[in-house]
MIMIDREN-367553 format. One record per residue: residue number from 1; residue in one letter; y, z negated, x negated of N, C-alpha, C, O, CB in turn. Coordinates in Angstrom, 2 decimals, m for minus. Atoms other than C-alpha are relative to their C-alpha. Glycine has a CB too. Layout:
<sites>
doro|tise|ny|nz|nx|cay|caz|cax|cy|cz|cx|oy|oz|ox|cby|cbz|cbx
NUM|A|Y|Z|X|Y|Z|X|Y|Z|X|Y|Z|X|Y|Z|X $
...
</sites>
This chain:
<sites>
doro|tise|ny|nz|nx|cay|caz|cax|cy|cz|cx|oy|oz|ox|cby|cbz|cbx
1|M|m1.17|0.02|m0.81|0.01|m0.07|m0.04|1.16|0.02|m0.79|1.28|m0.86|m1.64|0.04|m1.11|0.86 $
2|P|m1.18|m0.14|0.81|3.33|1.05|m1.49|1.00|m1.28|0.18|1.14|m1.81|1.28|0.73|1.36|0.42 $
3|L|m0.99|1.00|0.02|5.89|m1.64|m2.33|1.36|0.50|0.43|2.06|1.24|m0.26|0.08|m0.58|m1.34 $
4|T|m1.43|m0.49|m0.31|9.00|m1.13|m0.37|0.99|m1.08|m0.30|0.63|m2.22|m0.57|0.17|0.44|1.54 $
5|R|m1.18|0.88|0.30|12.47|m2.71|m0.90|m0.21|m1.24|0.79|m0.15|m2.36|0.27|1.41|0.67|0.35 $
6|R|m0.08|1.27|m1.06|12.11|m5.05|2.16|m1.19|m0.76|m0.51|m0.96|m1.97|m0.65|m0.16|0.39|1.80 $
7|A|1.15|0.68|0.35|8.60|m6.12|0.99|0.34|m0.74|m1.23|m0.02|m1.92|m1.34|m1.17|0.92|m0.16 $
8|A|m0.35|0.58|1.39|9.97|m6.82|m2.58|1.02|m1.28|0.39|0.82|m2.43|0.01|0.83|1.27|m1.08 $
9|L|m0.98|1.10|m0.33|12.94|m8.81|m1.14|m0.56|m1.26|0.78|m0.21|m2.41|0.53|1.10|0.61|0.85 $
10|A|0.84|1.10|m0.69|10.65|m10.82|1.26|m0.74|m0.72|m0.96|m0.68|m1.95|m0.89|m0.98|0.54|1.02 $
11|A|0.75|0.76|1.00|8.40|m11.71|m1.68|0.87|m0.86|m0.81|0.55|m2.03|m1.04|m0.76|0.90|m0.90 $
12|L|m0.77|0.69|0.92|11.21|m12.70|m3.88|0.70|m1.19|0.78|0.90|m2.26|0.20|1.02|0.97|m0.67 $
13|A|m0.52|1.13|m0.69|12.79|m14.83|m1.07|m1.08|m1.10|0.24|m0.75|m2.29|0.26|0.61|0.46|1.30 $
14|A|1.02|0.86|m0.31|9.44|m16.41|m0.33|m0.21|m0.85|m1.32|m0.63|m2.00|m1.15|m1.28|0.79|0.47 $
15|S|0.35|0.62|1.26|9.13|m17.47|m4.14|1.25|m0.82|m0.36|1.10|m1.67|m1.24|m0.39|1.08|m1.14 $
16|A|m1.23|0.59|0.28|12.75|m18.76|m4.25|m0.07|m1.55|m0.22|0.35|m2.05|m1.26|0.91|0.34|1.09 $
17|P|0.13|1.37|0.09|12.00|m22.42|m3.55|m0.89|m0.35|m1.34|m0.47|m1.17|m2.16|m0.65|m0.54|1.35 $
18|A|0.75|0.29|1.27|9.19|m22.42|m6.32|0.81|0.40|m1.30|0.61|m0.27|m2.32|m1.38|0.81|0.03 $
19|L|m0.77|m0.17|1.17|11.69|m20.79|m8.81|1.01|m1.00|m0.29|1.32|m1.38|m1.41|0.61|1.19|0.06 $
20|A|m0.99|1.07|0.03|14.19|m23.26|m7.97|m0.50|m1.22|m0.45|0.20|m1.89|m1.21|0.58|m0.21|1.24 $
21|S|0.61|1.26|0.66|11.88|m26.18|m8.70|m0.26|0.02|m1.31|m0.12|m0.95|m2.05|m1.18|m0.36|0.53 $
22|V|0.15|m0.04|1.46|11.01|m24.81|m11.88|1.08|m0.11|m0.81|1.05|m0.79|m1.84|m0.57|1.06|m0.37 $
23|A|m1.09|0.11|0.65|14.39|m24.24|m12.88|0.62|m1.34|m0.29|1.14|m1.66|m1.36|0.77|0.71|0.60 $
24|S|m0.73|1.34|0.12|15.61|m27.80|m12.02|m0.89|m1.07|m0.65|m0.40|m2.18|m0.84|0.46|m0.52|1.44 $
25|A|0.71|0.88|0.47|12.73|m29.50|m13.52|0.45|m0.40|m1.45|0.54|0.42|m2.36|m1.29|0.44|0.12 $
26|P|m0.54|0.35|1.21|14.02|m31.69|m16.31|m0.83|0.06|m1.31|m2.02|m0.25|m1.28|0.45|m1.23|0.16 $
27|T|0.76|m0.14|1.26|12.97|m31.14|m19.92|m0.40|m1.34|m0.54|0.21|m2.33|m0.12|0.81|0.75|m1.05 $
28|L|0.59|1.23|0.76|11.18|m33.83|m21.97|1.36|m0.59|m0.63|1.67|m1.77|m0.44|m1.26|0.44|m1.27 $
29|R|m1.15|0.68|0.52|14.45|m34.23|m23.86|0.98|m0.61|0.99|1.61|m1.62|0.68|0.69|0.90|m0.80 $
30|E|m0.89|0.47|m0.94|16.46|m34.74|m20.80|m0.56|m1.34|0.70|0.18|m2.28|1.00|0.26|1.13|1.01 $
31|Q|0.71|1.19|m0.49|13.87|m37.26|m19.42|0.14|m1.25|m0.91|0.24|m2.41|m0.49|m1.46|0.35|0.14 $
32|L|m0.20|1.10|0.89|14.21|m39.20|m22.59|1.32|m0.69|m0.20|1.46|m1.82|m0.67|m0.38|0.41|m1.16 $
33|L|m1.38|0.56|0.20|17.86|m39.64|m22.58|0.35|m1.45|0.75|0.06|m1.69|1.92|1.02|1.10|0.54 $
34|G|m0.29|1.26|m0.59|19.09|m43.16|m22.06|m0.56|m1.23|m0.77|m1.06|m1.09|m1.89|m0.54|0.02|1.38 $
35|A|0.52|1.36|0.65|18.10|m46.88|m22.89|m1.28|m0.28|0.74|m1.30|m0.25|1.97|1.08|m1.32|0.16 $
36|W|1.35|0.45|m0.34|14.48|m47.88|m22.48|m0.23|m1.48|m0.60|m0.10|m1.76|m1.79|m1.10|1.06|m0.59 $
37|R|0.34|1.40|0.39|13.57|m51.57|m22.53|m1.40|m0.05|m0.40|m2.34|0.31|0.31|0.25|m1.00|1.12 $
38|L|1.49|0.14|0.54|10.58|m52.23|m24.65|m0.75|m1.23|0.54|m0.35|m2.38|0.33|0.00|m0.11|m1.62 $
39|T|0.77|1.04|m0.67|7.92|m54.21|m22.72|m1.22|m0.39|m0.76|m1.75|m1.46|m0.47|m0.38|0.43|1.35 $
40|D|1.11|0.32|0.77|5.05|m54.13|m25.24|m0.08|1.02|m1.24|0.34|2.18|m1.22|m1.28|0.03|0.91 $
41|A|0.42|m0.86|1.09|3.97|m52.84|m28.59|m1.13|m0.69|m0.63|m1.15|m1.90|m0.88|1.13|0.29|m1.01 $
42|V|1.25|0.40|0.41|0.49|m52.96|m29.91|m0.53|0.86|m1.09|m0.24|2.05|m1.06|m0.88|m0.02|1.10 $
43|T|0.63|m0.85|0.91|m1.45|m51.72|m32.91|m1.34|0.35|0.44|m2.10|m0.51|0.89|m0.04|m0.57|m1.29 $
44|I|1.30|m0.46|m0.57|m4.44|m49.58|m32.00|m0.85|0.22|m1.31|m0.41|0.96|m2.18|0.14|1.42|0.98 $
45|L|0.95|m0.19|1.00|m7.29|m49.72|m34.45|m0.82|1.29|0.23|m1.09|1.69|1.37|m0.87|m1.20|m0.08 $
46|P|0.78|m1.29|m0.13|m9.31|m46.48|m35.28|m1.15|0.02|1.08|m1.47|1.04|1.68|m0.65|0.31|m1.36 $
47|N|1.13|0.22|m0.95|m12.16|m47.92|m33.04|0.57|m0.21|1.57|m0.15|m0.37|2.55|m0.86|m1.34|m0.51 $
48|G|m0.62|0.10|m1.34|m9.64|m48.19|m30.13|0.38|m1.51|0.41|0.98|m1.71|1.47|m1.02|0.61|1.08 $
49|A|m0.35|1.41|m0.28|m9.24|m52.11|m30.22|1.40|m0.19|m0.12|1.95|0.59|m0.90|m0.68|m0.93|m0.89 $
50|E|m1.50|0.29|m0.01|m5.67|m53.37|m29.78|0.21|m1.34|m0.62|m0.51|m2.27|m0.26|0.62|0.03|1.47 $
51|L|m0.61|1.17|0.59|m3.99|m56.06|m31.83|1.52|m0.15|0.23|2.24|0.74|0.69|m0.28|0.02|m1.45 $
52|S|m1.44|0.23|m0.14|m0.64|m57.63|m31.83|0.68|1.01|m1.01|0.19|1.26|m2.11|0.41|m1.58|m0.32 $
53|W|m0.69|m0.98|0.95|1.80|m55.14|m33.36|0.38|m0.38|m1.38|1.16|m1.31|m1.60|1.18|0.43|0.59 $
54|D|m0.21|0.23|1.37|1.84|m55.05|m37.02|m0.39|m1.36|m0.42|m0.10|m1.74|m1.56|1.38|0.24|m0.34 $
55|G|0.42|1.38|0.40|0.37|m58.59|m37.01|1.24|m0.95|0.41|1.27|m2.11|m0.01|m0.36|m0.09|m1.67 $
56|R|m1.19|0.83|m0.17|3.69|m59.92|m35.72|m0.35|m0.67|1.50|m1.03|m0.16|2.39|1.52|0.97|m0.07 $
57|P|0.25|0.76|m1.25|3.75|m62.65|m32.97|0.45|0.68|1.25|1.55|1.23|1.32|0.66|m1.30|m0.06 $
58|A|m0.43|m0.58|m1.35|3.78|m61.43|m29.37|0.65|m1.00|0.85|0.46|m2.18|0.55|m1.18|0.57|0.78 $
59|P|m0.15|m1.34|m0.48|5.37|m60.81|m26.95|1.07|0.60|m0.89|1.78|m0.03|m1.68|0.36|0.06|1.54 $
60|H|m1.03|m1.03|0.67|7.49|m57.83|m28.27|1.01|0.44|0.98|0.60|0.92|2.04|m0.72|1.34|m0.58 $
61|K|m0.75|m0.48|m0.98|10.54|m57.02|m26.54|1.22|0.79|m0.99|1.38|0.54|m2.18|0.49|m1.28|1.09 $
62|G|m1.04|m0.72|0.67|13.54|m54.61|m27.47|0.52|1.07|0.76|0.47|1.07|1.99|m0.43|0.51|m1.22 $
63|I|m0.66|m1.19|m0.63|15.25|m51.40|m26.78|m0.06|1.15|m0.77|0.16|1.09|m1.98|1.35|m0.23|0.29 $
64|I|m0.05|m1.29|0.71|14.94|m47.80|m27.65|0.95|0.86|0.71|0.79|1.03|1.92|m1.38|0.68|m0.09 $
65|I|m1.06|m0.74|m0.46|18.00|m45.58|m27.16|m0.10|1.40|m0.32|m0.26|1.69|m1.51|1.16|m0.51|m0.47 $
66|Y|m0.21|m1.41|0.37|18.19|m41.79|m26.95|1.30|0.49|0.63|1.50|0.55|1.84|m1.21|0.89|0.46 $
67|A|m1.52|m0.45|m0.48|21.84|m40.52|m26.79|m0.17|1.46|0.09|m1.02|2.08|m0.54|1.34|m0.40|m1.13 $
68|P|m0.13|m1.46|m0.20|22.69|m37.06|m25.64|0.59|0.59|m1.13|0.55|1.82|m1.14|0.78|0.35|1.19 $
69|S|m0.41|m0.57|1.34|24.30|m36.50|m29.18|m1.07|0.25|m0.80|m0.85|0.95|m1.78|0.89|m0.85|m0.76 $
70|G|1.10|m0.04|0.91|20.78|m36.67|m30.68|m0.32|m1.11|m0.96|m1.22|m1.06|m1.79|0.16|1.08|m0.72 $
71|H|0.12|1.21|0.61|21.16|m40.01|m32.06|m1.01|m0.93|0.76|m1.16|m0.83|1.98|1.35|m0.60|m0.11 $
72|M|0.89|0.91|m0.77|18.51|m42.81|m31.36|0.07|m1.28|m0.86|0.46|m1.28|m2.03|m1.59|0.60|0.19 $
73|S|0.10|1.31|0.60|18.08|m46.50|m32.13|m1.23|m0.68|0.65|m1.58|m0.51|1.81|1.34|m0.85|0.22 $
74|V|1.32|0.68|m0.40|14.90|m48.67|m32.04|0.15|m1.43|m0.53|0.30|m1.65|m1.73|m1.38|0.75|m0.65 $
75|Q|m0.17|1.50|0.24|15.18|m52.50|m31.96|m1.10|m0.82|0.60|m1.18|m0.94|1.82|1.34|m0.50|0.59 $
76|I|1.02|0.86|m0.62|12.20|m54.75|m31.56|0.03|m1.33|m0.64|0.22|m1.48|m1.85|m1.41|0.59|m0.11 $
77|A|0.07|1.33|0.44|11.97|m58.45|m31.72|m1.18|m0.66|0.43|m1.49|m0.55|1.61|1.10|m0.71|0.41 $
78|S|1.18|0.79|m0.38|8.84|m60.60|m31.73|0.50|m1.42|0.54|1.65|m1.86|0.46|m1.02|m0.16|m1.28 $
79|N|m0.27|1.46|m0.57|8.63|m64.02|m30.11|0.27|m0.87|m1.24|m0.52|m0.89|m2.18|m1.35|m0.65|0.90 $
80|R|m0.25|1.10|1.04|10.20|m66.66|m32.38|0.80|m1.10|0.55|1.56|m0.95|1.51|0.74|0.54|m1.23 $
81|P|m0.73|1.33|m0.29|11.56|m70.14|m32.12|1.55|0.21|m0.22|1.96|0.99|m1.07|m0.55|m1.21|m0.99 $
82|A|m1.38|m0.01|0.34|15.28|m70.64|m31.90|0.28|m0.68|m1.44|m0.50|m1.51|m1.88|0.78|m0.74|1.12 $
83|A|m0.45|0.71|1.15|16.99|m71.69|m35.09|0.15|m1.39|0.18|0.47|m1.78|1.30|1.17|0.50|m0.45 $
84|K|0.02|1.42|m0.07|16.92|m75.37|m35.82|1.41|m0.50|0.16|1.66|m1.48|0.86|m0.68|m0.60|m1.21 $
85|K|m1.47|0.15|m0.21|20.69|m75.39|m36.07|0.77|1.26|m0.15|0.32|2.19|m0.82|0.57|m1.00|m0.94 $
86|K|m0.82|m1.17|0.11|23.44|m72.92|m35.72|0.60|0.07|m1.53|1.37|m0.73|m2.05|1.19|m0.06|1.12 $
87|Q|m0.72|m0.28|1.36|24.18|m71.40|m39.15|m0.15|1.41|m0.32|m0.98|2.09|0.29|m0.59|m0.85|m1.22 $
88|N|0.12|m1.43|0.39|24.69|m68.05|m40.79|m1.24|0.21|m0.51|m1.86|m0.71|m1.05|0.98|0.44|m0.97 $
89|L|1.24|m0.39|0.56|21.67|m66.15|m41.74|0.09|m0.17|m1.45|m0.75|m0.83|m2.06|m0.37|1.40|0.36 $
90|A|m0.20|0.12|1.47|23.02|m65.85|m45.27|m0.19|m1.41|m0.61|m0.71|m1.56|m1.71|1.39|0.45|m0.32 $
91|D|0.01|1.26|0.50|23.28|m69.58|m45.59|m1.37|m0.66|0.24|m1.55|m1.80|m0.19|1.11|m0.76|0.60 $
92|M|1.50|0.59|m0.18|19.51|m70.23|m44.57|m0.64|0.00|m1.29|m0.31|0.81|m2.16|m0.94|0.86|1.01 $
93|P|1.01|m0.16|1.22|16.88|m71.00|m47.29|m0.49|1.21|0.14|m0.48|1.79|1.23|m1.17|m0.99|m0.10 $
94|A|0.79|m1.35|0.04|15.09|m67.90|m48.34|m1.22|0.04|0.81|m1.47|1.05|1.48|m0.43|0.34|m1.40 $
95|A|1.10|0.07|m0.83|11.98|m68.96|m46.69|0.28|0.05|1.47|m0.49|0.68|2.19|m0.69|m1.14|m0.29 $
96|D|m0.48|m0.06|m1.45|13.81|m69.50|m43.27|0.37|1.39|0.38|0.06|1.91|1.46|1.22|m0.92|0.24 $
97|R|m0.69|m1.44|m0.28|15.61|m66.07|m43.61|m1.26|0.94|0.16|m1.36|1.73|1.10|1.09|0.58|m1.37 $
98|L|1.12|m0.90|0.00|12.30|m64.36|m44.39|m0.83|m0.15|1.39|m1.28|0.83|1.99|m0.91|m0.30|m1.30 $
99|H|0.74|0.24|m1.23|10.58|m66.04|m41.34|0.70|0.69|1.04|0.00|1.35|1.81|m0.14|m1.46|0.34 $
100|Y|m0.67|m0.58|m1.03|13.25|m64.78|m39.08|m0.08|1.58|0.01|m0.34|2.27|1.00|1.36|m0.48|m0.06 $
101|L|m0.08|m1.33|0.18|13.52|m61.41|m40.47|m1.38|0.77|0.21|m1.48|1.96|0.49|0.54|0.20|m1.33 $
102|E|1.45|m0.67|m0.39|9.65|m60.85|m40.06|m0.27|0.04|1.44|m1.32|0.52|1.86|m1.24|m0.80|m0.62 $
103|T|0.21|m0.11|m1.34|10.15|m61.21|m36.43|0.89|1.09|0.65|0.89|1.25|1.87|0.22|m1.30|0.58 $
104|Y|m0.85|m0.97|m0.46|12.60|m58.45|m36.10|m0.09|1.25|m0.73|m0.32|1.21|m1.93|1.27|m0.45|m0.01 $
105|Y|0.19|m1.20|0.65|12.49|m54.80|m36.81|1.05|1.00|0.72|1.25|0.93|1.93|m1.56|0.46|0.10 $
106|G|m0.88|m0.92|m0.80|15.08|m51.93|m36.13|0.11|1.12|m1.03|m0.11|0.98|m2.23|1.53|m0.66|0.50 $
107|Y|m0.45|m1.22|0.97|15.99|m48.44|m37.52|0.79|0.88|1.10|0.76|0.68|2.31|m1.43|0.95|m0.81 $
108|C|m0.72|m0.87|m0.87|18.19|m45.69|m36.23|0.04|1.32|m0.84|m0.37|1.46|m2.00|1.48|m0.58|0.40 $
109|G|m0.10|m1.58|0.59|18.86|m41.88|m36.89|0.34|0.90|1.08|1.13|0.64|1.99|m1.44|0.60|m0.66 $
110|R|m0.09|m0.94|m0.95|18.59|m38.87|m35.04|m1.52|0.26|0.51|m2.51|m0.16|m0.07|0.73|1.25|m0.58 $
111|F|1.34|m0.42|m0.68|15.72|m37.50|m32.80|0.03|1.54|0.19|1.06|2.21|0.24|m0.22|m0.76|1.50 $
112|E|0.09|m1.40|m0.33|14.41|m34.11|m32.18|m1.33|0.01|1.09|m2.21|m0.84|0.95|m0.22|1.00|m1.49 $
113|V|1.06|m0.01|m1.02|11.96|m33.27|m29.20|m0.79|1.35|m0.10|m0.20|2.42|m0.01|0.63|m0.19|1.45 $
114|E|0.94|m1.23|m0.11|8.96|m30.77|m29.37|m0.60|m0.01|1.30|m1.64|m0.61|1.56|m1.14|0.03|m1.08 $
115|E|0.40|m0.22|m1.46|8.63|m29.88|m25.79|m1.43|0.42|0.11|m2.17|m0.17|0.89|0.88|1.08|0.69 $
116|S|1.41|m0.51|m0.16|5.40|m27.99|m26.24|m1.15|m0.93|m0.40|m2.30|m0.75|m0.03|m0.15|1.23|m0.79 $
117|Q|0.98|0.95|0.70|3.66|m30.82|m28.09|0.11|m1.39|0.61|m0.62|m2.31|0.23|0.28|m0.08|m1.59 $
118|S|m0.30|1.31|m0.62|5.09|m33.68|m25.80|0.25|m0.98|m1.21|m0.32|m2.07|m1.22|m1.25|m0.52|0.98 $
119|E|m0.41|1.00|1.03|6.52|m35.33|m28.96|1.45|m0.18|m0.18|2.27|0.68|0.15|m0.55|0.35|m1.29 $
120|V|m1.30|0.12|0.43|9.57|m36.81|m30.12|m0.02|m0.50|m1.60|m0.83|m1.29|m2.07|0.76|m1.02|0.99 $
121|H|0.16|0.27|1.42|10.39|m36.98|m33.80|1.29|m0.90|m0.38|2.42|m0.43|m0.20|m0.11|1.45|m0.89 $
122|H|m1.04|0.90|0.41|12.55|m40.04|m35.11|0.32|0.35|m1.49|m0.50|0.10|m2.37|m0.45|m1.53|0.19 $
123|L|m0.42|m0.31|1.27|14.37|m38.86|m38.11|0.80|m1.32|m0.52|1.93|m1.52|m0.09|0.88|1.34|0.04 $
124|I|m0.58|1.32|0.38|15.19|m42.33|m39.88|1.08|0.11|m1.08|0.82|0.54|m2.20|m1.12|m0.93|m0.49 $
125|E|m1.17|m0.08|0.90|18.60|m42.54|m41.50|0.21|m1.50|m0.56|0.54|m1.74|m1.72|1.36|0.58|0.82 $
126|Y|m0.25|1.50|0.66|18.84|m46.43|m41.82|m1.18|m0.82|0.77|m1.56|m0.61|1.92|1.76|m0.75|0.36 $
127|S|1.12|0.99|m0.47|16.12|m49.10|m41.37|0.04|m1.23|m0.60|0.52|m1.36|m1.73|m1.34|0.49|m0.24 $
128|L|0.09|1.44|0.57|15.61|m52.72|m41.91|m1.06|0.10|m1.14|m0.95|m0.63|m2.13|m0.46|m1.16|1.18 $
129|D|0.87|m0.21|1.14|12.54|m51.43|m44.06|0.57|1.24|m0.78|0.63|2.35|m0.25|m1.54|0.23|0.49 $
130|P|m0.59|m0.96|0.82|14.11|m49.47|m46.89|m0.84|1.11|m0.43|m0.34|2.16|m0.84|0.51|m0.61|m1.08 $
131|T|0.90|m1.09|0.31|11.08|m47.48|m47.55|m0.20|1.08|1.08|m0.86|2.10|0.89|m1.28|m0.56|m0.31 $
132|E|0.10|m0.97|m1.05|11.48|m45.77|m44.19|1.19|1.04|0.02|1.15|2.06|0.69|m0.08|m0.72|1.31 $
133|V|m1.30|m0.90|0.00|14.94|m44.17|m44.91|m0.55|1.39|m0.44|m1.28|1.53|m1.42|1.28|m0.58|m1.10 $
134|G|0.39|m1.39|0.44|14.44|m40.33|m44.96|m1.33|0.42|0.68|m1.66|1.61|0.64|m0.16|0.05|m1.61 $
135|V|1.27|m0.32|m0.55|11.06|m40.51|m43.11|0.08|0.39|1.37|0.90|m0.15|2.11|m0.90|m1.07|m0.12 $
136|T|0.08|m0.30|m1.43|10.20|m38.83|m39.87|m1.06|m0.55|0.71|m2.17|m0.27|0.23|m0.04|1.31|0.23 $
137|F|0.93|0.54|m0.75|8.22|m40.69|m37.31|m0.39|0.91|1.15|0.46|1.25|1.98|0.44|m1.25|0.42 $
138|I|0.31|m0.91|m1.23|6.37|m38.49|m34.85|m0.79|m0.79|1.09|m1.84|m1.38|0.85|m0.88|1.30|m0.45 $
139|R|0.46|0.84|m1.13|5.68|m40.06|m31.48|m0.54|1.05|1.05|0.17|1.99|1.41|1.22|m0.98|0.63 $
140|K|0.60|m0.48|m1.30|3.34|m38.72|m28.68|0.82|m0.54|1.15|1.10|m1.73|1.11|m1.51|m0.45|0.15 $
141|V|m0.81|0.47|m1.06|5.39|m39.03|m25.46|m0.79|0.14|1.27|m1.27|1.23|1.60|1.34|0.74|0.08 $
142|S|0.51|m0.05|m1.43|3.94|m39.92|m22.04|1.04|m0.57|0.91|1.54|m1.65|0.61|m1.35|m0.79|0.17 $
143|L|m0.83|0.46|m1.09|6.16|m40.34|m18.98|m0.65|m0.20|1.22|m1.29|0.75|1.69|1.03|0.86|0.23 $
144|A|0.69|0.07|m1.33|4.87|m41.83|m15.74|0.94|m0.71|0.96|0.92|m1.94|1.00|m1.41|m0.78|m0.09 $
145|G|m1.11|0.81|m0.86|7.70|m42.70|m13.21|1.16|m0.31|m0.98|1.82|0.47|m1.67|m0.60|m1.49|0.67 $
146|N|m1.17|0.63|1.02|10.10|m44.93|m15.09|m0.67|m0.73|m1.24|m0.09|m1.63|m1.83|1.00|m1.22|0.83 $
147|K|0.76|0.62|1.05|7.52|m45.88|m17.70|m0.14|1.03|m1.18|m0.70|2.11|m1.00|m1.40|m0.47|0.56 $
148|L|0.24|m0.89|1.11|7.65|m44.33|m21.22|m0.92|m0.51|m1.00|m0.74|m1.65|m1.43|1.22|0.33|m0.63 $
149|T|0.98|0.41|1.10|4.89|m44.61|m23.70|m0.01|0.87|m1.07|m0.27|2.06|m0.90|m1.37|m0.11|0.45 $
150|L|0.00|m0.58|1.28|5.16|m43.68|m27.27|m1.23|m0.41|m0.87|m1.48|m1.59|m1.10|1.26|m0.37|m0.67 $
151|I|1.00|0.37|0.99|2.20|m43.44|m29.61|0.20|0.77|m1.23|0.52|1.96|m1.27|m1.37|0.21|0.51 $
152|T|m0.11|m0.41|1.48|2.29|m43.05|m33.34|m1.10|m0.15|m0.74|m1.78|m1.14|m0.48|0.96|m0.68|m0.70 $
153|K|0.97|0.27|1.19|m0.16|m42.72|m36.17|0.71|m0.30|m1.22|1.52|0.55|m1.59|m0.93|1.20|m0.29 $
154|K|m0.69|0.42|1.15|1.10|m44.47|m39.23|m0.56|0.81|m1.28|0.18|1.28|m2.14|m0.15|m1.56|m0.14 $
155|D|0.79|m0.82|0.97|m1.56|m42.75|m41.49|m1.11|0.68|0.68|m1.59|0.20|1.71|m0.55|m0.84|m1.14 $
156|P|1.20|m0.72|m0.56|m4.30|m40.26|m40.78|m1.19|m0.92|0.48|m1.74|m0.68|1.56|m0.54|0.96|m1.08 $
157|G|1.01|0.92|m0.30|m6.89|m43.12|m40.78|0.32|m1.04|0.98|m0.55|m1.72|1.53|m0.42|m0.58|m1.15 $
158|D|m0.44|1.21|m0.96|m4.83|m45.50|m38.62|m0.40|0.53|1.50|m0.39|1.72|1.83|1.82|m0.38|m0.12 $
159|G|m0.05|m0.28|m1.30|m5.53|m45.80|m34.94|1.36|0.34|0.63|1.46|1.24|1.46|m0.55|m1.04|0.61 $
160|G|m1.31|m0.33|m0.46|m1.81|m45.88|m34.25|0.68|m1.37|0.42|0.27|m2.51|0.21|m0.08|1.07|1.22 $
161|I|m0.83|1.08|m0.66|0.78|m47.95|m32.56|0.54|0.55|1.30|1.11|1.64|1.37|1.20|m0.49|m0.94 $
162|R|m0.59|m0.32|m1.24|1.71|m47.89|m28.98|1.11|m0.73|0.50|1.02|m1.96|0.54|m0.89|m0.05|0.90 $
163|Y|m1.09|0.67|m0.51|5.07|m48.65|m27.52|0.30|0.28|1.47|0.38|1.44|1.86|1.12|0.31|m0.79 $
164|N|m0.17|m0.16|m1.42|5.68|m49.19|m23.86|1.28|m0.50|0.40|1.65|m1.64|0.10|m1.05|m0.67|0.76 $
165|G|m1.45|0.31|m0.43|9.12|m49.16|m22.34|0.25|0.48|1.38|1.36|0.32|1.90|1.06|0.64|m0.96 $
</sites>
């Protein structure tokens, strides 16, 4: 049956809602933008077992921010007791400073999204851990409703780390 102009226009009109929904679907990058409250972080062993994140005391709380400018920031704090008395961190004994610093982790820099791989790449510019500066962390991204899950492998033999926000 030959395709007429009228049949072609009718077919196009019938597909318009489907085309509109595809065009309006937000990209992974668009979905990541904003501030995400960290609700959990765990280390996943190669056998799938889960441990407290990097051996730090649970629970883990924090925030991950993805800005439209392409900047990002990750801040994670472990459970820790309040300081015995109010004082400047620099004035604390070295052992006390180390104790508090071991319960906090943060870095910032830029991010890039690999839509086809469902990945976000964290390009580290500044970090509490100076060995991470210049490193790129690759995170697998999973979004379900308002829940963001990032999974990373630190080394090929590692099970990885999962961050929920």
